[in-house]
Steps between C-alpha positions, in 0.01 A plus 500: 500500500848632582342750732300223687837327559645801633218545766544146613877566533443809703250321724756225563769756603255663749401152644852387538642821640669451841283589803527851637783576734295721714377236766869389539611860561230552755583175673867583513420842655287346756769259593756788529257691726445188714872442534562868604226466761643184646850647485397806690347305780789258508747796521294653790499171690873450457603861525730579794284658781591853592747576777757287667408209722598488859513208743174464706566592868179349622182667621521492887298763685652716754327738755696817455761632256754491777457130557828329422506325159761416245600788265316514168706380194393795287449870535204559487403155641306240282402241768569398870373580846218759490224662701156342516324791340508685173580850399227661300530458125551825307732798514691589818720810564696326786720183490336175606695287740656198346320253719165643380605512142567121508153421607359690219726316253372169658148596425568566145614845507758696306701773653607789274764699693716799423812677652537868433708661773455842337147444381360381168124612467504412123615137561257456787208624285586270213518205744171610662326519164582130455415399857159669485394253221508224776268571797632173671827318543729789403672752730708797409723631778849666557785284608796707612834353476455286197785461265274576192228761448231235439434159643211262420447209723268194513528179687861377436539737202680837471572746224707804577606783264553866471318625195125506488347236243122481503491173317747339732296611810171384346637168381629423859164592649303298261740196541464479883203693633230292671702175541457373851807348664364370821652159580242369745463511882801602700 
């Protein structure tokens, strides 16, 4: 009879044991993952956009680069008076006039420009490798006379620096490429 009582006692222990903690651990893990995903997208939405903002100088069309207009407020330019046609997207071996660059920026383009008075084929090839990833809305061209070796421009944004940084260039292009800035009829 003592053995029967022992069996009943063991059954009661099993029946009154606390529920497994496994579902709580899984639920807590899913909550942590969900918070991480929400945090990531909130960070991206609130993160400071690349480059420095520049005041918008408008988008008036001019007929020739020689037409009088106010000076641009950045070097290279980021907005302002421009020609009514575009430079071809892609890689250029000669500088593009400022008034043409600006129209490309207005149409959602990003300019990747470099200044190497004594030549810099390695830098140009690294920049070209990035630009080749984008068949439209990105131009690589020399820009003699810049204060830095590299300048990235988009409509009202500029980032200028000396040392090549692939992630910096790519981040700028991804942030601004393809955003149209037309303000309506002139």
